[in-house]
C-alpha positions in Angstrom: 20.5 9.3 -24.4 17.0 7.9 -24.1 17.6 5.5 -27.0 20.9 4.1 -25.0 18.7 3.7 -22.0 16.3 1.6 -23.9 19.2 -0.8 -24.9 20.1 -1.8 -21.4 20.0 -5.4 -20.6 17.0 -5.9 -18.3 17.1 -8.6 -15.6 14.0 -10.4 -16.7 14.2 -9.9 -20.4 12.8 -13.2 -22.2 11.2 -14.4 -18.8 7.6 -15.3 -18.3 6.1 -14.3 -15.0 2.6 -15.4 -14.0 1.0 -13.2 -11.3 -2.2 -14.2 -9.5 -4.6 -11.5 -7.8 -2.8 -9.2 -10.4 -5.7 -6.7 -10.7 -5.1 -4.7 -7.4 -2.9 -4.2 -4.6 0.5 -6.1 -4.4 -0.3 -8.0 -7.5 -0.7 -4.8 -9.5 2.3 -3.4 -8.4 4.3 -6.7 -8.8 3.0 -7.0 -12.4 4.1 -3.3 -13.2 7.5 -3.8 -11.8 8.4 -7.1 -13.3 7.3 -5.9 -16.6 9.4 -2.9 -16.4 12.3 -5.1 -15.9 11.5 -6.9 -19.0 9.3 -9.8 -18.1 6.2 -10.7 -20.2 3.7 -10.8 -17.5 0.5 -13.0 -17.3 -2.1 -11.5 -15.2 -4.6 -13.8 -13.3 -7.5 -13.0 -11.4 -11.4 -13.2 -10.9 -12.2 -9.6 -12.5 -11.2 -9.2 -16.0 -12.1 -5.7 -16.3 -9.2 -5.0 -13.6 -6.7 -7.2 -15.5 -7.3 -5.6 -18.6 -6.6 -2.1 -16.9 -3.4 -3.3 -15.6 -2.4 -4.9 -18.9 -3.2 -1.5 -20.5 -0.8 0.3 -18.1 2.0 -2.1 -18.8 1.4 -1.8 -22.7 1.5 2.1 -22.4 5.0 1.7 -20.6 6.3 -0.5 -23.4 5.9 -3.7 -21.8 4.1 -7.0 -22.7 1.0 -8.1 -20.6 -1.7 -10.8 -21.2 -4.7 -11.4 -19.0 -6.8 -14.2 -18.2 -9.7 -14.5 -15.9 -9.0 -17.4 -13.6 -10.4 -18.9 -10.3 -7.0 -20.1 -9.0 -8.6 -22.3 -6.5 -10.1 -24.4 -9.2 -8.1 -27.2 -10.6 -9.6 -27.1 -14.1 -9.0 -23.4 -14.4 -5.7 -23.6 -13.2 -4.8 -26.4 -15.7 -6.2 -24.1 -18.6 -4.3 -21.0 -17.5 -0.9 -22.9 -17.6 -1.6 -24.4 -21.0 -2.7 -21.0 -22.2 0.3 -19.2 -20.7 2.6 -21.9 -22.4 1.0 -21.5 -25.8 0.8 -17.7 -25.7 3.9 -16.4 -23.6 5.9 -19.6 -23.1 6.6 -21.8 -20.0 6.4 -19.9 -16.6 9.7 -18.9 -15.4 8.4 -16.8 -12.3 5.2 -17.6 -10.4 4.0 -15.1 -8.0 1.3 -16.4 -5.7 -0.5 -13.3 -4.5 -4.2 -14.0 -4.8 -5.5 -14.3 -1.4 -8.7 -13.4 0.7 -9.6 -13.1 4.5 -12.7 -14.4 6.0 -15.5 -11.9 7.5 -15.8 -14.0 10.7 -13.5 -13.3 13.5 -14.8 -15.6 16.1 -14.4 -19.4 15.3 -17.4 -20.2 17.1 -19.6 -18.6 14.5 -17.5 -19.6 11.4 -19.2 -21.6 8.9 -17.6 -24.5 7.0 -18.3 -22.6 3.6 -16.2 -19.7 4.8 -13.5 -21.9 6.3 -13.2 -23.7 2.9 -13.4 -20.6 0.7 -10.4 -19.0 2.6 -8.2 -22.0 2.6 -8.9 -22.8 -0.8 -7.8 -19.4 -2.3 -4.9 -19.0 0.1 -3.4 -22.4 0.4 -5.0 -24.9 -2.3 -4.5 -22.6 -5.0 -0.7 -22.3 -4.3 -0.4 -26.0 -4.5 -2.3 -26.3 -7.9 -0.3 -23.6 -9.5 3.0 -25.1 -8.1 2.0 -28.6 -9.3 1.1 -27.2 -12.7 4.3 -25.2 -13.4 6.9 -27.5 -11.6 7.4 -29.9 -14.4 8.4 -27.2 -16.8 10.7 -25.6 -14.3 12.6 -28.8 -13.7 12.7 -29.7 -17.1 14.1 -26.3 -18.4 16.7 -26.0 -15.3 15.1 -23.9 -12.9 12.4 -21.1 -12.0 11.1 -19.1 -9.1 8.0 -19.6 -7.1 7.4 -16.6 -4.9 4.4 -16.7 -2.5 2.8 -14.0 -0.7 2.1 -15.3 2.9 1.3 -13.0 6.0 2.6 -12.4 9.2 -0.7 -13.8 10.3 1.0 -17.0 9.6 3.0 -16.3 12.8 0.8 -14.0 14.8 -2.8 -14.8 13.9 -5.4 -12.2 15.2 -9.3 -12.3 15.2 -9.1 -9.5 12.4 -7.7 -11.9 9.8 -9.7 -14.9 11.1 -8.9 -18.3 12.1 -8.8 -20.0 8.4 -6.7 -17.1 6.9 -4.0 -17.5 9.6 -4.1 -21.2 9.2 -3.9 -21.0 5.3 -1.0 -18.4 5.7 0.9 -20.8 8.0 0.3 -23.7 5.7 1.4 -22.1 2.5 4.6 -21.0 4.3 5.1 -24.8 5.2 4.4 -25.8 1.6 7.0 -23.2 0.2 9.6 -24.7 2.6 8.6 -28.3 1.2 9.0 -27.1 -2.2 12.5 -25.4 -1.5 13.9 -28.5 0.2 12.5 -30.9 -2.4 13.3 -28.9 -5.8 16.3 -26.6 -4.7 18.7 -28.8 -6.3 16.8 -28.5 -9.5 17.3 -24.6 -9.3 13.8 -24.2 -8.3 13.6 -21.6 -5.9 10.8 -21.3 -3.4 10.5 -18.0 -1.6 7.8 -17.0 1.0 7.2 -13.3 1.7 5.4 -12.5 5.1 4.1 -9.0 5.0 2.7 -7.0 7.9 -0.2 -4.6 7.3 -0.3 -3.4 3.7 -2.3 -0.6 2.5 -4.5 -2.3 0.0 -8.1 -2.0 -1.1 -8.8 -5.1 1.0 -8.9 -2.7 4.2 -11.9 -1.2 2.9 -14.1 -4.3 3.6 -13.0 -4.7 7.3 -15.9 -3.8 9.7 -13.7 -1.0 11.0 -11.6 0.3 8.3 -8.2 1.6 9.7 -7.9 5.4 9.9 -6.0 7.4 7.2 -3.3 8.0 9.7 -2.8 4.5 10.4 -2.9 3.5 6.6 -0.3 6.1 5.9 2.2 4.3 8.1 1.6 0.8 6.6 3.8 -1.0 4.2 2.7 0.0 0.5 1.9 -2.6 -2.3 5.1 -1.3 -4.2 7.3 -2.0 -1.3 6.3 -5.5 -1.4 6.5 -5.6 -5.1 10.1 -4.4 -4.9 10.8 -7.4 -2.4 9.4 -9.8 -5.0 11.5 -8.2 -7.7 14.6 -8.7 -5.6 13.8 -12.4 -5.0 13.1 -13.0 -8.9 16.3 -11.1 -10.1 19.0 -12.4 -7.9 21.2 -14.9 -9.6 20.1 -18.5 -9.9 22.7 -19.5 -7.4 20.8 -17.6 -4.6 17.5 -18.0 -3.1 15.8 -15.6 -0.7 14.1 -18.4 1.5 11.8 -16.1 3.5 11.4 -12.3 3.8 9.4 -10.3 6.4 8.5 -7.0 5.5 6.5 -4.9 8.0 5.7 -1.3 8.9 8.6 0.5 10.7 6.0 2.2 13.0 3.8 0.1 15.2 0.2 0.5 14.6 -0.2 0.3 18.5 1.3 3.7 18.9 -1.6 5.5 17.0 -3.1 8.5 18.7 -0.5 8.6 21.5 1.4 11.9 22.0 4.5 12.0 20.2 3.6 8.8 18.2 3.7 10.6 14.7 6.9 11.0 12.5 9.6 13.0 14.0 9.1 16.7 13.5 11.8 19.0 12.2 13.4 20.8 15.0 
């Protein structure tokens, strides 16, 4: 029976998926899920040791993963990444723009230009650089998927995420709309996913990390990864243009009587 299961046709067999920010959180979960569905996953991120760990998990599960340390906001790095990917794994069929970073300054009056540029570069400029690099192959080969993880901060920015983060996430949402409207007839599908609060290691670096109770109610990285998998595996005729994925329980109710999950009667 097990051998028969191995022979099943997987939705992403023969596809190459490039995932940025693949060492932790949503990127890591997405890499594992796309590899399980048959994709050769190329893991990009700043910290090589984390990418290698994810690649080892993929390999242990019988999948194929390649890792390359890359600063995705650097045009030369991105060019090298795409050339290396084409040479080692083949042209990119699925690009998952997941790398992102929030700033540490909530009050724009104290926000320095360096922090503004750093946050905008990794959340917005990097997506432009990567899309520009993969589009020629996608158009020439008859299609592809560009899936970008934005944020609900694009719609409802808060001091917690900071001014440049909300602005960049809104900018990337608009950029994905531009790509979709420009290249959809080339069967290039551009999808924007807007998660609400996700329980990832990024939360640990907040000035006041959320409580365990609050984190338990958040969206998990694997929930977002399943959304990415859906977008990547639908037939080429269908595009998920935009997908909002958020916690069912409002964080505002924390600590109120009766605010927890329903108890069995």
